[in-house]
C-alpha positions as semicolon CSV with decimal commas, in nm:
position;residue;x (nm);y (nm);z (nm)
1;Q;-1,987;-0,460;-0,412
2;V;-1,630;-0,494;-0,290
3;Q;-1,411;-0,196;-0,366
4;L;-1,055;-0,098;-0,278
5;V;-0,977;0,250;-0,391
6;E;-0,616;0,380;-0,368
7;S;-0,523;0,749;-0,370
8;G;-0,227;0,973;-0,293
9;G;0,006;0,878;-0,573
10;G;0,190;1,130;-0,788
11;L;0,521;1,270;-0,895
12;V;0,774;1,349;-0,623
13;Q;1,141;1,435;-0,617
14;P;1,403;1,200;-0,474
15;G;1,406;1,237;-0,096
16;G;1,044;1,347;-0,083
17;S;0,743;1,184;0,084
18;L;0,398;1,065;-0,013
19;R;0,115;0,901;0,181
20;L;-0,097;0,649;0,001
21;S;-0,448;0,568;0,124
22;C;-0,668;0,270;0,039
23;L;-1,041;0,297;0,118
24;A;-1,226;-0,031;0,146
25;S;-1,597;-0,096;0,115
26;G;-1,826;-0,394;0,061
27;F;-1,661;-0,626;0,314
28;T;-1,576;-0,640;0,679
29;F;-1,243;-0,454;0,664
30;S;-1,134;-0,539;1,020
31;N;-1,130;-0,908;0,939
32;Y;-0,879;-0,876;0,660
33;V;-0,498;-0,858;0,650
34;M;-0,408;-0,562;0,441
35;S;-0,101;-0,525;0,217
36;W;0,065;-0,288;-0,024
37;Y;0,223;-0,428;-0,337
38;R;0,396;-0,249;-0,620
39;Q;0,473;-0,325;-0,978
40;A;0,737;-0,140;-1,188
41;P;0,735;-0,156;-1,569
42;G;0,869;-0,486;-1,685
43;K;0,886;-0,632;-1,340
44;E;0,669;-0,864;-1,133
45;R;0,433;-0,732;-0,861
46;E;0,608;-0,743;-0,526
47;L;0,498;-0,715;-0,163
48;V;0,601;-0,392;-0,003
49;A;0,432;-0,405;0,337
50;S;0,153;-0,586;0,523
51;I;-0,038;-0,532;0,844
52;T;-0,245;-0,766;1,060
53;T;-0,613;-0,718;1,128
54;D;-0,570;-0,530;1,448
55;G;-0,258;-0,341;1,329
56;G;-0,051;-0,511;1,592
57;S;0,210;-0,656;1,358
58;T;0,366;-0,527;1,038
59;N;0,608;-0,667;0,780
60;Y;0,826;-0,484;0,521
61;K;1,030;-0,550;0,220
62;D;1,390;-0,504;0,312
63;S;1,453;-0,216;0,077
64;V;1,172;-0,002;0,230
65;K;1,237;-0,073;0,602
66;G;1,296;0,245;0,790
67;R;1,146;0,455;0,511
68;F;0,789;0,328;0,471
69;T;0,521;0,281;0,738
70;I;0,202;0,086;0,694
71;S;-0,095;0,159;0,924
72;R;-0,465;0,114;0,934
73;V;-0,771;0,266;1,093
74;N;-1,045;0,002;1,102
75;A;-1,308;0,261;1,202
76;K;-1,241;0,435;0,872
77;N;-1,195;0,119;0,661
78;T;-0,863;0,256;0,551
79;V;-0,507;0,142;0,523
80;Y;-0,217;0,383;0,469
81;L;0,135;0,369;0,341
82;Q;0,358;0,658;0,448
83;M;0,658;0,673;0,220
84;N;0,959;0,885;0,316
85;S;1,299;0,933;0,162
86;L;1,170;0,818;-0,171
87;K;1,415;0,689;-0,431
88;P;1,379;0,654;-0,814
89;E;1,365;0,282;-0,767
90;D;1,047;0,321;-0,567
91;T;0,871;0,422;-0,891
92;A;0,586;0,188;-0,962
93;V;0,211;0,141;-0,955
94;Y;0,112;0,073;-0,591
95;Y;-0,171;-0,160;-0,514
96;C;-0,354;-0,247;-0,195
97;K;-0,470;-0,594;-0,120
98;A;-0,710;-0,742;0,129
99;K;-0,695;-1,107;0,222
100;A;-0,890;-1,331;0,465
101;G;-0,874;-1,701;0,411
102;S;-0,940;-1,787;0,047
103;L;-1,082;-1,440;-0,026
104;T;-0,847;-1,182;-0,188
105;F;-0,941;-0,839;-0,325
106;W;-0,723;-0,591;-0,513
107;G;-0,743;-0,221;-0,580
108;Q;-0,684;-0,066;-0,917
109;G;-0,354;0,088;-0,827
110;T;-0,207;0,436;-0,797
111;Q;0,104;0,558;-0,978
112;V;0,402;0,677;-0,784
113;T;0,680;0,837;-0,979
114;V;1,003;0,946;-0,811
115;S;1,209;1,169;-1,038
116;S;1,395;1,502;-1,046
């Protein structure tokens, strides 16, 4: 069955770094645009970054540009989100999403907390 499993979240101090991973299974990963979303308490889920099927093009939310980097390794069925210079406002549950045509799959999320 289709699975997206995120990992790498945790508690980090402001200015610190984390790398999130999302391991996909049950579908042809290389055919899917992959994205990272996040949802803070009381707020709507928002797009953080996305990457095309071959990794040739990326897109970022303005507030994370220059700090976050999305990447993928199709041979490993994995998409990553490198997060540097983290701020308290980056605190949220981070989700990965796979989309191809009308098909969309979501992971279960991983908590990122930025606090001193």
